[in-house]
C-alpha positions as CSV (number, residue, x, y, z in Angstrom):
1,X,-18.2,5.5,-12.6
2,X,-17.3,2.3,-10.8
3,X,-15.5,2.8,-7.6
4,X,-13.4,0.3,-5.6
5,X,-11.8,0.5,-2.1
6,X,-9.1,-1.9,-1.0
7,X,-8.0,-2.1,2.6
8,X,-4.5,-3.5,3.0
9,X,-2.0,-3.7,5.8
10,X,1.2,-2.7,4.0
11,X,2.4,-0.8,1.0
12,X,3.1,-3.9,-1.1
13,X,0.1,-6.0,-0.2
14,X,-2.2,-4.9,-3.0
15,X,0.6,-5.2,-5.5
16,X,1.2,-8.8,-4.5
17,X,-2.1,-10.3,-3.5
18,X,-4.9,-8.2,-5.2
19,X,-3.2,-8.0,-8.6
20,X,-4.1,-8.3,-11.5
21,X,-7.6,-7.3,-10.3
22,X,-6.1,-4.0,-9.2
23,X,-4.5,-3.4,-12.5
24,X,-7.8,-4.3,-14.3
25,X,-9.6,-1.5,-12.3
26,X,-6.8,1.0,-13.3
27,X,-6.9,-0.1,-16.9
28,X,-10.7,0.4,-17.1
29,X,-10.4,3.9,-15.6
30,X,-12.3,3.1,-12.4
31,X,-12.0,5.2,-9.3
32,X,-9.6,3.4,-6.9
33,X,-9.0,4.1,-3.2
34,X,-6.2,2.2,-1.5
35,X,-6.2,2.4,2.3
36,X,-3.0,1.5,4.1
37,X,-4.1,0.3,7.6
38,X,-0.6,0.5,9.0
39,X,2.5,2.6,8.4
40,X,4.3,-0.5,7.2
41,X,7.4,0.6,9.2
42,X,10.1,-1.5,10.9
43,X,12.2,-0.3,13.9
44,X,15.7,1.1,13.5
45,X,18.0,-1.9,13.6
46,X,21.7,-2.4,14.1
47,X,23.5,-2.0,10.8
48,X,20.5,-0.4,9.0
49,X,20.3,3.3,8.1
50,X,16.5,3.3,7.9
51,X,13.5,2.6,10.1
52,X,10.3,4.2,11.5
53,X,8.8,7.0,9.4
54,X,11.9,7.0,7.1
55,X,11.2,3.5,6.0
56,X,7.5,4.0,5.8
57,X,8.1,6.9,3.5
58,X,10.4,4.7,1.3
59,X,7.5,2.3,0.9
60,X,5.1,5.1,0.2
61,X,7.4,6.3,-2.6
62,X,7.4,2.8,-4.0
63,X,3.6,2.6,-3.9
64,X,3.4,5.9,-5.7
65,X,5.8,4.7,-8.4
66,X,3.9,1.5,-8.9
67,X,0.6,3.2,-9.4
68,X,2.0,5.8,-11.7
69,X,3.5,3.0,-13.7
70,X,0.2,1.2,-14.0
71,X,-1.6,4.4,-15.0
72,X,1.1,5.4,-17.5
73,X,1.2,8.8,-15.8
74,X,3.9,11.0,-14.4
75,X,4.7,10.2,-10.7
76,X,3.1,13.5,-9.6
77,X,0.7,13.5,-6.6
78,X,-1.5,16.0,-4.7
79,X,-1.7,15.9,-0.9
80,X,-5.2,16.1,0.5
81,X,-6.2,16.1,4.2
82,X,-9.5,14.2,4.7
83,X,-11.7,14.1,7.8
84,X,-13.7,11.0,8.5
85,X,-15.6,10.6,11.8
86,X,-13.6,13.5,13.3
87,X,-10.2,12.1,12.4
88,X,-7.9,13.8,10.0
89,X,-6.3,11.4,7.6
90,X,-3.5,12.0,5.0
91,X,-4.4,11.1,1.4
92,X,-2.7,11.4,-2.0
93,X,-4.3,11.6,-5.4
94,X,-2.3,10.8,-8.6
95,X,-2.7,13.9,-10.7
96,X,-4.9,13.4,-13.8
97,X,-6.5,10.3,-12.4
98,X,-9.2,9.1,-10.0
99,X,-6.6,7.1,-8.0
100,X,-6.3,7.8,-4.2
101,X,-4.0,6.5,-1.5
102,X,-5.0,6.8,2.2
103,X,-2.5,6.6,5.0
104,X,-3.5,5.8,8.6
105,X,0.1,5.4,9.9
106,X,-0.9,2.9,12.5
107,X,2.1,1.2,14.1
108,X,2.9,-2.1,12.2
109,X,3.9,-5.4,13.6
110,X,7.6,-6.2,13.0
111,X,9.1,-9.3,14.6
112,X,11.1,-9.9,16.7
113,X,10.7,-6.5,18.3
114,X,6.9,-6.3,18.1
115,X,5.3,-9.5,16.8
116,X,1.7,-8.2,17.2
117,X,1.4,-4.5,16.2
118,X,-1.3,-2.0,17.0
119,X,-4.1,-3.4,14.8
120,X,-4.0,-6.7,16.8
121,X,-3.8,-4.7,20.0
122,X,-6.9,-2.7,19.1
123,X,-8.8,-5.9,18.3
124,X,-7.9,-7.6,21.6
125,X,-8.2,-4.6,23.9
126,X,-11.1,-2.1,23.0
127,X,-9.6,0.4,25.4
128,X,-6.1,0.3,23.8
129,X,-5.2,3.6,22.0
130,X,-3.2,3.2,18.8
131,X,-1.2,6.3,18.2
132,X,-0.3,6.9,14.5
133,X,3.5,7.3,14.0
134,X,2.8,10.6,12.1
135,X,1.7,12.2,15.4
136,X,-2.0,12.5,14.7
137,X,-4.5,11.7,17.5
138,X,-4.9,8.0,18.4
139,X,-7.7,5.6,17.9
140,X,-9.5,3.1,20.0
141,X,-10.9,0.1,18.2
142,X,-14.4,1.7,18.0
143,X,-12.9,5.0,16.7
144,X,-10.8,3.3,14.1
145,X,-13.7,1.2,12.8
146,X,-15.9,4.3,12.8
147,X,-13.3,6.2,10.8
148,X,-13.1,3.4,8.2
149,X,-16.9,3.1,8.1
150,X,-17.2,6.9,7.5
151,X,-14.6,6.5,4.7
152,X,-16.7,3.8,3.1
153,X,-19.8,5.9,3.3
154,X,-18.1,9.0,1.8
155,X,-16.4,7.1,-1.1
156,X,-19.5,5.0,-1.8
157,X,-17.7,2.1,-3.4
158,X,-19.3,-0.5,-5.6
159,X,-17.1,-3.2,-4.0
160,X,-14.4,-3.6,-1.4
161,X,-11.3,-5.7,-1.3
162,X,-9.7,-6.9,1.9
163,X,-7.1,-9.4,2.9
164,X,-8.0,-12.7,4.5
165,X,-9.8,-12.6,7.8
166,X,-8.9,-16.2,8.3
167,X,-5.2,-15.9,7.3
168,X,-4.1,-17.0,10.8
169,X,-5.4,-20.5,10.0
170,X,-3.1,-21.0,7.1
171,X,-0.5,-23.6,8.0
172,X,3.2,-22.6,8.5
173,X,5.4,-21.6,6.9
174,X,2.8,-19.6,4.9
175,X,0.6,-18.5,7.8
176,X,-0.4,-15.0,7.0
177,X,1.1,-11.8,8.6
178,X,-0.7,-10.7,11.8
179,X,-1.3,-7.3,10.3
180,X,-3.0,-8.8,7.2
181,X,-5.5,-10.7,9.3
182,X,-6.1,-8.0,11.9
183,X,-6.5,-5.3,9.2
184,X,-8.9,-7.5,7.3
185,X,-11.0,-8.1,10.4
186,X,-11.2,-4.3,11.2
187,X,-12.1,-3.4,7.7
188,X,-14.8,-6.1,7.6
189,X,-16.2,-4.7,10.9
190,X,-16.4,-1.3,9.2
191,X,-18.3,-2.8,6.3
192,X,-21.2,-4.0,8.6
193,X,-24.5,-2.2,9.1
194,X,-26.3,-1.7,12.4
195,X,-27.7,-5.3,12.1
196,X,-24.2,-6.7,11.6
197,X,-24.7,-7.5,7.9
198,X,-22.4,-6.6,5.0
199,X,-23.0,-3.1,3.5
200,X,-20.9,-3.3,0.4
201,X,-19.8,-6.4,-1.5
202,X,-16.4,-7.4,0.0
203,X,-13.9,-9.9,-1.5
204,X,-11.1,-11.4,0.6
205,X,-7.8,-12.2,-1.0
206,X,-5.2,-14.8,0.2
207,X,-1.8,-13.6,1.3
208,X,1.3,-15.6,2.1
209,X,-0.5,-18.9,1.4
210,X,-0.1,-18.3,-2.4
211,X,3.6,-19.0,-2.0
212,X,2.6,-22.7,-1.9
213,X,3.1,-23.6,-5.6
214,X,1.3,-27.0,-5.3
215,X,-1.9,-25.6,-3.7
216,X,-1.8,-22.3,-5.7
217,X,-0.1,-22.7,-9.0
218,X,0.6,-19.8,-11.3
219,X,-2.2,-19.0,-13.8
220,X,-1.3,-19.0,-17.5
221,X,-2.2,-15.3,-18.0
222,X,-0.4,-12.5,-19.7
223,X,-1.7,-10.2,-17.0
224,X,1.2,-11.3,-14.9
225,X,3.3,-8.9,-17.0
226,X,1.3,-6.0,-15.7
227,X,1.6,-7.2,-12.1
228,X,5.4,-7.5,-12.6
229,X,5.7,-4.0,-14.0
230,X,4.0,-2.6,-11.0
231,X,6.1,-4.7,-8.7
232,X,9.3,-3.7,-10.4
233,X,8.4,0.0,-9.9
234,X,7.8,-0.6,-6.2
235,X,10.7,-2.9,-5.3
236,X,13.7,-0.5,-5.7
237,X,12.2,1.7,-3.0
238,X,12.0,-1.1,-0.3
239,X,15.4,-2.0,1.1
240,X,13.9,-4.8,3.2
241,X,13.3,-6.9,0.0
242,X,15.8,-9.5,-1.0
243,X,16.8,-9.5,-4.7
244,X,14.1,-11.2,-6.7
245,X,11.8,-11.4,-3.7
246,X,8.2,-12.3,-4.6
247,X,8.8,-12.7,-8.3
248,X,7.5,-16.4,-8.1
249,X,4.0,-15.1,-7.3
250,X,3.7,-12.6,-10.2
251,X,1.5,-15.1,-12.0
252,X,-0.8,-15.7,-9.0
253,X,-3.9,-14.1,-7.4
254,X,-6.4,-16.0,-5.3
255,X,-9.6,-15.0,-3.5
256,X,-10.3,-17.0,-0.4
257,X,-12.9,-19.7,-1.1
258,X,-16.1,-18.7,0.7
259,X,-14.6,-15.2,1.1
260,X,-17.0,-13.2,-1.0
261,X,-19.6,-11.3,1.1
262,X,-22.6,-9.8,-0.8
263,X,-24.7,-6.9,0.6
264,X,-27.0,-8.2,3.3
265,X,-24.9,-11.3,4.0
266,X,-23.7,-12.0,7.5
267,X,-20.1,-11.9,8.6
268,X,-18.6,-12.5,12.1
269,X,-15.0,-12.0,13.2
270,X,-13.2,-15.3,14.0
271,X,-12.9,-16.1,17.6
272,X,-9.6,-17.9,17.4
273,X,-7.4,-15.0,16.2
């Protein structure tokens, strides 16, 4: 059976930027693992009743609802604790399917309080320890990459999806989120062998850049309906979304030009991030 892993920063990133490829995998009955590289949380803010783990859990509930909708299955999940490279990681499996969600709970960037987040800090300071907000032991850059690498080895995917490792180069106002870029770089590092070459085919997907309707027009495909149905299942769980947010990109999905890395091909992290 074909198996895919997608590494994303936040609970809505695959729904927005890797769909309808994601839906196609689900429709074909493939094994799908979605790895959330941050908790996707925001801090508690004045006038808001949510934040931290409470908000992260809201978004998790949204992701579960979206996947259950795509599978046409009851929204019923089984919790599983996995261990990769000595780190225990929380996972969920949608009952009756081969669909898995993996939660690292790494602290997310959230401007203006924290415009960088712990993924970026791990990249720029190998000694920095990122402590997951669920209280599990922390990671250095090397430990986090090794955990992701062990996950890849264990799951043995046929291909991997990540966000754009060059998203920081997209021009404003659609420059990509710092977590998108940092997470993609860390996942790409985990997909390298001892020689620094790609282990498993990896495709990079554009993020905020697709909001540019001139550069990235909507594609005339009925598959947008399936993307919209997943999004509409997620959105009610996320109080940070404005009404109708992201609906203009339901007909869009773009891989980064030059962002497909076949096994054995070289990849190097950008030096300007």
